[in-house]
matplotlib code that plots the C-alpha trace (Angstrom):
import matplotlib.pyplot as plt

x = [141.5, 139.2, 136.2, 132.8, 129.8, 126.7, 125.0, 128.0, 128.3, 124.4, 125.2, 127.8, 126.0, 122.7, 125.3, 126.8, 123.5, 122.4, 125.5, 125.3, 121.9, 122.9, 125.7, 123.6, 120.9, 124.2, 125.6, 122.3, 121.9, 125.2, 125.5, 122.5, 122.8, 119.4, 117.1, 114.7, 112.2, 111.5, 108.4, 107.9, 111.6, 112.9, 112.6, 109.2, 107.4, 111.3, 111.5, 114.9, 114.6, 116.9, 114.2, 110.9, 109.5, 112.5, 112.0, 114.8, 113.5, 116.5, 116.2, 119.4, 121.6, 123.8, 126.8, 127.6, 127.4, 125.9, 122.0, 119.3, 116.2, 113.4, 110.9, 107.9, 109.3, 106.1, 103.9, 104.6, 101.9, 100.0, 102.8, 104.7, 108.1, 110.7, 113.9, 116.2, 119.4, 122.2, 124.7, 128.0, 128.1, 130.8, 128.9, 124.9, 123.7, 120.1, 118.9, 115.3, 113.3, 112.6, 115.2, 117.5, 118.7, 121.4, 119.5, 122.2, 125.6, 127.0, 130.4, 133.2, 135.8, 139.5, 137.9, 135.2, 132.7, 130.2, 128.4, 125.9, 128.4, 125.9, 123.8, 119.9, 116.6, 114.8, 111.5, 110.1, 108.6, 112.3, 112.4, 109.2, 108.2, 107.3, 105.0, 102.2, 102.6, 102.1, 105.7, 106.6, 103.6, 103.8, 106.6, 106.5, 106.9, 110.0, 112.2, 112.1, 115.5, 117.2, 120.5, 119.5, 121.0, 122.0, 120.0, 120.6, 120.8, 119.7, 118.9, 121.8, 123.9, 125.0, 124.2, 123.4, 123.5, 120.4, 118.8, 119.4, 121.7, 121.6, 121.6, 122.3, 119.9, 117.8, 117.6, 116.1, 115.2, 114.7, 113.6, 115.3, 115.1, 118.7, 118.3, 119.2, 120.2, 119.1, 120.4, 120.6, 117.6, 115.0, 112.5, 111.7, 114.8, 115.5, 116.0, 112.3, 110.8, 110.0, 112.0, 111.0, 113.4, 114.2, 117.1, 120.3, 122.0, 124.8, 127.6, 130.1, 127.5, 124.1, 122.4, 119.3, 118.9, 116.7, 115.0, 113.1, 111.9, 112.6, 109.9, 111.0, 109.6, 111.2, 113.1, 110.1, 107.1, 106.0, 106.4, 109.8, 109.8, 106.4, 107.0, 110.0, 110.7, 112.6, 115.0, 114.6, 114.2, 112.7, 115.5, 115.7, 117.8, 118.8, 121.2, 122.3, 124.0, 126.1, 127.8, 130.4, 132.2, 135.0, 133.1, 132.6, 129.4, 129.6, 127.0, 126.5, 124.6, 122.9, 121.0, 119.7, 117.6, 115.4, 116.4, 119.6, 120.0, 122.4, 123.0, 124.8, 124.3, 125.8, 125.1, 124.8, 125.6, 127.1, 129.8, 131.0, 133.4, 132.9, 129.2, 126.6, 125.2, 128.8, 130.4, 132.2, 134.1, 136.7, 139.4, 138.9, 141.9, 141.2, 143.4, 142.1, 143.7, 143.6, 146.0, 143.6, 140.0, 137.3, 136.7, 133.2, 131.4, 129.6, 126.6, 128.8, 128.8, 132.5, 133.9, 135.3, 139.2, 140.8, 143.0, 146.1, 145.4, 149.0, 149.3, 146.2, 143.8, 142.4, 145.6, 144.5, 147.1, 148.6, 146.4, 145.0, 142.6, 139.3, 139.3, 142.8, 142.1, 138.6, 138.1, 141.3, 141.1, 140.3, 137.7, 136.7, 136.2, 133.9, 131.9, 131.0, 131.0, 133.5, 134.4, 131.8, 133.6, 134.6, 137.9, 139.5, 140.4, 143.6, 142.1, 144.0, 144.9, 141.6, 138.8, 136.5, 138.9, 138.1, 140.6, 141.3, 139.2, 139.7, 140.3, 138.7, 140.1, 139.3, 142.0, 140.1, 138.0, 140.6, 137.8, 138.6, 136.4, 138.4, 136.1, 136.9, 135.1, 135.1, 134.3, 136.3, 135.7, 134.3, 132.4, 133.8, 131.0, 131.5, 128.4, 128.5, 124.7, 123.6, 122.2, 120.8, 117.2, 117.6, 117.2, 119.1, 118.7, 120.3, 117.9, 121.0, 120.8, 123.0, 124.9, 127.4, 130.0, 128.8, 128.8, 130.5, 129.8, 132.2, 130.0, 131.4, 130.6, 131.1, 131.8, 129.2, 127.3, 129.4, 126.6, 127.5, 131.2, 132.6, 136.2, 134.6, 134.0, 130.9, 127.4, 125.4, 123.7, 122.5, 120.3, 122.0, 124.3, 124.2, 125.8, 127.7, 129.5, 130.8, 131.8, 132.5, 132.5, 135.3, 135.6, 138.4, 139.9, 143.4, 144.4, 141.8, 141.9, 138.6, 138.3, 140.0, 138.6, 136.6, 137.6, 137.4, 133.7, 132.8, 133.0, 130.2, 130.2, 129.6]
y = [65.3, 62.3, 62.9, 61.3, 60.3, 62.8, 59.3, 59.1, 62.6, 62.9, 59.4, 61.5, 64.7, 63.1, 61.2, 64.4, 66.6, 63.3, 63.5, 67.6, 67.2, 64.6, 66.1, 69.6, 67.7, 66.3, 69.6, 71.1, 68.3, 68.8, 72.3, 73.0, 69.8, 68.6, 67.4, 70.2, 67.5, 69.2, 71.0, 74.8, 75.5, 73.8, 75.7, 75.1, 78.2, 80.1, 82.2, 83.5, 87.1, 87.6, 86.4, 86.9, 89.7, 91.7, 94.6, 96.6, 96.4, 94.3, 91.5, 89.6, 92.4, 89.8, 88.7, 84.7, 82.6, 84.8, 84.6, 86.2, 84.5, 84.8, 83.0, 82.5, 81.7, 81.9, 84.9, 86.7, 88.9, 89.1, 90.0, 87.9, 86.8, 85.6, 84.2, 85.3, 83.1, 84.8, 82.4, 82.4, 78.7, 78.2, 80.0, 80.3, 82.7, 82.5, 85.9, 86.3, 89.4, 88.9, 90.5, 90.7, 87.3, 85.0, 81.8, 79.5, 80.0, 77.2, 77.5, 75.0, 73.2, 72.8, 69.9, 72.0, 70.0, 72.5, 72.7, 75.4, 77.0, 79.5, 78.7, 79.0, 77.5, 75.4, 77.4, 80.7, 79.2, 78.7, 82.3, 83.8, 80.9, 83.1, 85.7, 83.3, 82.7, 86.6, 87.9, 90.6, 91.6, 87.9, 87.6, 83.6, 83.8, 82.7, 85.2, 84.5, 84.1, 84.8, 84.1, 86.7, 83.9, 86.0, 88.7, 92.6, 94.2, 97.9, 100.3, 99.9, 96.6, 95.4, 96.5, 99.8, 100.4, 100.2, 101.0, 104.9, 107.5, 111.0, 113.7, 117.1, 117.9, 115.1, 111.6, 108.9, 105.0, 101.8, 98.1, 96.3, 93.1, 91.9, 93.1, 95.4, 96.5, 97.3, 94.6, 95.0, 97.4, 96.0, 93.5, 94.3, 95.1, 95.2, 91.3, 91.1, 93.5, 92.3, 94.5, 95.9, 94.1, 94.4, 92.6, 93.9, 92.5, 93.9, 92.7, 91.6, 91.0, 90.2, 90.8, 92.1, 95.7, 95.9, 98.8, 100.1, 103.3, 103.1, 105.0, 107.2, 105.6, 101.8, 100.3, 101.0, 98.5, 99.3, 96.5, 96.6, 99.8, 100.0, 103.9, 104.6, 106.7, 104.5, 105.8, 109.5, 110.2, 108.4, 106.7, 105.3, 102.2, 100.4, 97.1, 96.2, 92.4, 91.7, 88.6, 88.6, 86.3, 86.2, 84.7, 87.9, 88.4, 92.5, 94.4, 97.9, 99.6, 103.4, 105.3, 108.6, 110.4, 113.7, 114.1, 113.6, 109.9, 107.2, 104.3, 100.7, 98.9, 94.9, 91.4, 89.0, 85.7, 82.7, 80.6, 76.9, 76.3, 72.9, 73.0, 73.8, 71.3, 69.6, 70.1, 72.8, 75.6, 74.8, 74.0, 76.9, 79.3, 82.7, 86.0, 89.2, 92.7, 93.9, 95.2, 96.2, 95.3, 96.7, 94.8, 94.5, 94.6, 91.4, 92.8, 92.8, 96.7, 97.9, 99.7, 102.3, 101.1, 100.1, 97.4, 95.5, 92.2, 91.3, 88.5, 87.4, 85.2, 88.1, 88.1, 87.2, 88.5, 85.9, 82.8, 80.8, 77.9, 79.4, 76.3, 76.8, 79.1, 79.4, 78.0, 80.1, 81.2, 84.7, 87.2, 88.8, 84.6, 84.3, 87.5, 85.9, 82.7, 82.3, 85.3, 87.9, 91.0, 93.9, 94.0, 97.8, 96.9, 98.6, 100.5, 101.9, 106.0, 106.9, 105.3, 105.0, 102.1, 98.5, 96.8, 93.0, 93.0, 89.0, 85.3, 82.3, 78.9, 75.5, 73.1, 69.8, 71.7, 74.1, 76.9, 80.3, 83.2, 86.6, 89.4, 92.9, 96.4, 99.7, 99.6, 100.5, 97.2, 93.5, 91.6, 88.0, 85.7, 82.3, 80.7, 80.4, 80.7, 77.7, 75.0, 72.4, 73.3, 74.9, 72.4, 74.5, 73.6, 70.4, 68.8, 69.0, 70.3, 73.5, 73.3, 75.3, 77.2, 75.3, 78.4, 81.9, 85.7, 88.0, 91.5, 94.4, 97.4, 100.7, 99.7, 98.4, 101.4, 104.3, 106.6, 106.5, 106.4, 110.1, 108.2, 105.8, 106.5, 108.0, 106.6, 109.6, 110.8, 113.9, 115.4, 115.9, 113.4, 110.1, 106.9, 104.4, 101.2, 97.9, 94.8, 91.7, 88.0, 86.7, 83.0, 81.0, 77.5, 76.4, 75.9, 77.8, 81.5, 83.2, 86.1, 89.4, 92.6, 93.6, 97.7, 100.2, 101.1, 104.4, 105.3, 106.8, 110.1, 111.7]
z = [63.3, 63.2, 62.6, 64.3, 62.7, 63.3, 65.1, 67.5, 68.2, 69.1, 71.6, 72.9, 73.5, 75.1, 77.7, 78.8, 79.0, 81.6, 83.6, 83.5, 85.1, 87.4, 88.4, 88.8, 91.1, 93.3, 93.8, 95.0, 97.8, 98.8, 98.9, 100.9, 103.4, 102.4, 99.5, 100.8, 101.9, 105.5, 105.1, 105.1, 106.5, 103.2, 99.6, 98.8, 96.8, 97.0, 93.7, 92.3, 92.7, 89.5, 87.7, 89.3, 91.6, 92.2, 94.2, 93.0, 89.5, 87.9, 85.9, 86.3, 87.4, 89.6, 88.4, 87.1, 90.3, 92.2, 93.3, 96.2, 96.3, 98.8, 100.2, 103.4, 106.5, 108.3, 109.9, 113.4, 114.9, 111.4, 109.6, 106.9, 107.5, 104.5, 104.5, 102.0, 100.7, 99.0, 97.2, 95.4, 94.6, 96.9, 100.1, 100.9, 103.5, 104.8, 106.5, 107.9, 107.8, 111.5, 113.5, 110.4, 111.6, 110.0, 110.4, 108.1, 106.9, 105.0, 104.3, 102.7, 104.7, 103.3, 101.8, 100.2, 101.9, 103.4, 107.2, 108.2, 111.1, 112.9, 115.8, 115.1, 115.1, 112.1, 112.0, 112.8, 115.8, 117.7, 117.4, 118.7, 121.5, 124.2, 122.8, 122.6, 126.3, 126.8, 126.6, 128.1, 129.6, 131.5, 133.5, 133.4, 129.6, 128.3, 126.5, 122.8, 121.1, 124.4, 123.2, 120.3, 117.7, 114.5, 115.3, 114.3, 118.0, 118.8, 119.5, 121.9, 121.7, 124.8, 128.5, 129.9, 133.6, 135.6, 132.4, 132.6, 130.8, 130.4, 127.6, 128.2, 131.0, 129.9, 131.8, 130.0, 131.5, 129.9, 130.1, 132.5, 131.1, 132.4, 136.2, 137.1, 133.5, 130.2, 127.7, 123.8, 123.2, 126.3, 125.9, 122.1, 120.6, 116.8, 117.1, 117.8, 114.8, 111.4, 109.0, 105.4, 102.9, 99.1, 97.3, 96.1, 92.8, 91.5, 89.2, 91.8, 95.2, 96.0, 99.5, 101.0, 102.6, 105.7, 106.9, 109.8, 111.9, 115.6, 117.1, 119.7, 123.3, 122.1, 124.6, 127.3, 127.5, 130.8, 132.5, 134.5, 135.3, 135.0, 133.9, 131.7, 129.2, 126.3, 123.7, 122.9, 119.0, 115.8, 114.3, 110.5, 110.5, 107.1, 107.0, 104.3, 104.1, 101.0, 100.0, 97.4, 95.1, 97.5, 100.6, 102.4, 104.2, 104.9, 106.8, 106.2, 109.3, 108.8, 110.6, 111.4, 114.1, 114.7, 118.0, 120.2, 120.9, 121.4, 119.1, 119.0, 116.6, 115.9, 115.0, 117.6, 115.2, 117.3, 115.5, 115.7, 112.6, 112.9, 112.5, 114.4, 116.8, 116.5, 120.0, 122.3, 120.8, 122.9, 120.6, 118.1, 118.1, 118.5, 118.1, 118.9, 118.0, 121.0, 123.5, 126.3, 127.5, 129.4, 133.1, 134.4, 137.6, 138.8, 136.9, 133.4, 133.5, 132.9, 135.4, 133.3, 133.9, 130.3, 131.4, 129.6, 128.6, 129.0, 131.6, 131.5, 130.6, 128.0, 126.2, 122.6, 120.8, 119.5, 118.9, 122.1, 122.2, 123.7, 126.1, 127.5, 129.9, 130.4, 133.6, 135.1, 138.8, 138.0, 139.0, 135.5, 134.3, 137.3, 136.6, 133.0, 133.7, 130.8, 128.3, 128.3, 127.7, 125.5, 124.1, 123.1, 119.5, 118.1, 115.7, 112.2, 112.3, 110.1, 112.2, 108.8, 107.8, 108.0, 109.7, 111.2, 114.7, 115.3, 113.5, 114.5, 113.2, 113.8, 113.3, 112.9, 109.7, 108.2, 108.3, 109.4, 110.0, 110.1, 111.4, 109.6, 111.1, 111.6, 115.2, 118.3, 120.1, 120.0, 122.7, 122.6, 124.6, 124.2, 125.1, 128.7, 129.1, 126.6, 128.9, 126.9, 126.6, 123.1, 120.2, 116.6, 112.9, 112.9, 115.6, 118.5, 121.6, 122.3, 125.7, 127.1, 124.7, 121.8, 119.9, 120.2, 119.5, 118.0, 118.3, 116.9, 119.0, 120.6, 124.2, 126.9, 128.6, 126.9, 127.7, 131.4, 130.8, 129.7, 128.5, 126.2, 122.3, 122.2, 120.9, 120.7, 117.4, 116.7, 114.0, 110.9, 111.8, 109.9, 112.0, 109.6, 110.7, 108.5, 109.7, 107.3, 108.3, 105.7, 105.3, 104.3, 104.7, 105.3, 101.7, 100.1, 100.5, 99.1, 101.1, 98.7, 97.7, 100.8, 100.0, 102.8, 104.8, 106.3, 110.1, 112.4, 110.6, 114.0]

ax = plt.figure().add_subplot(projection="3d")
ax.plot(x, y, z, "-o")
ax.set_aspect("equal")
plt.show()
C-alpha cells in the first residue's frame, strides 16, 4: 500500500470534516422540512433529553440514532405546554402535552423523501381557539380543535346516545356536545387538558409518558344540560407514546378507577400519506380486517345491529380506493356524509394480542400505514366535515376528505348495548390497550418486531 504524506493526509482530513458538517446540516433541514426560522413553533430553545434535564434520570440511555427532545410550545390557561420530538433518524414525531396531540409526523416515501403526513395546526392557538371567546360557557364561541386533530380521546371515545348510561342501579348523564348525543368525553375531554409528561429513553425506543387524573364528574360542565353527573370515579390515566427503529409509533394506554365507570380511549390522528395539505385522500387504498360493521341511525348512534359488509360500500376486506364508493346511494353513507362508522374487527383468539386492523396505502408516494391494535373495533372517518375554514401546519386549508382517521376503539355507545363488548372498568381492575401506527414505503419496509401488547384486563 502506498503511503501518503502527512500534509496530504491533513488536507484530506480537513476536507472530510467540512463535507460532514455540510451533509449533516443539509440532512437536518431536509428531515424537518424547514430551517427552523419560523419563530416559536420552530426548534428554538429545544433541549435534548438524552443529555439535559431528563426527567427519567438517565443520560444517553437512548440507543444509537434514537432521540427524544422537548421545547416550549406556549401556555394554556397559565400552564406551560411542551412539544416532544421523537426521532429514529428516518422518522420524526411531534407530540404535545396539550391533549397528548400528535402534531406532526414526518415519514419517508419510496424514494426516502420525508413529508408530514398528519393533519394539525402550526401553533398552540390553532388548538385552543375558542377558549378566549368563552368556550364552553359561551354557546357562540367556536369549539377548540373541533376535528380533534391528533388528540387523545377520553373518557369515552365516540358517542354515547343522549348523553346517558347506567351502571347497575345508577344512571349517569353527560354533556350534550354533539346534539343530541355526547361525543368524545364532552365539552372538556382529554383532548382539551394539559398532561404531565416525562421522557422515555430505552435502548430500542424513545418516547414520552403522559399522565393525568380524570376526576369524578368530568364529562359535565353544566352548560348543556345545565344539570348532569359526568363520569363516575376518579380515573388515573397513563398514555405512553414510543417510537422504535422500525418506524413503529406505539401507544400504550392504562387506567385505574376508584369507582365503577366506563372507559374507551383512542387517538384521533388524521392521515394523508401524500402529505398534509396536498389534497384529498380519495385515491388512498384502504383495507380493513373486518367482516362486519355497526350501522347507525341519523344521529350516528349504532342501532345495535352487527351487519356483514359483503355486497356493501363498507366492504374493505380487499383494498379499495376511498373515493371509489363514497358517493354511492347508500343510507349509511348519507347519514355519515361519507364514512363515519365502526367496523367490527376480526380479532385473534387471544384478545390481548396485537393484530393488523387496517392498511392504508398511497399509490403515488408509496407510503403505507399499518394499524395494529388489541381493540375490537375501528372507526373509519373520512374527514367529511372538514370545510375549508381551518388552515394546517403547511398553511393550506383543509377541505372535505383532505385527511382520514382510523380510531381503534370499543364500539360507540357500548354502555347502552348489552351485545357490544363491555367498556366497564371496576376498582381493582386495570384498563390496558395498545395500538401501533406502523409506517412503510413501497420497496422499504421498516415495521418489524412490534411484539405483543395486553388487552383490557377486565
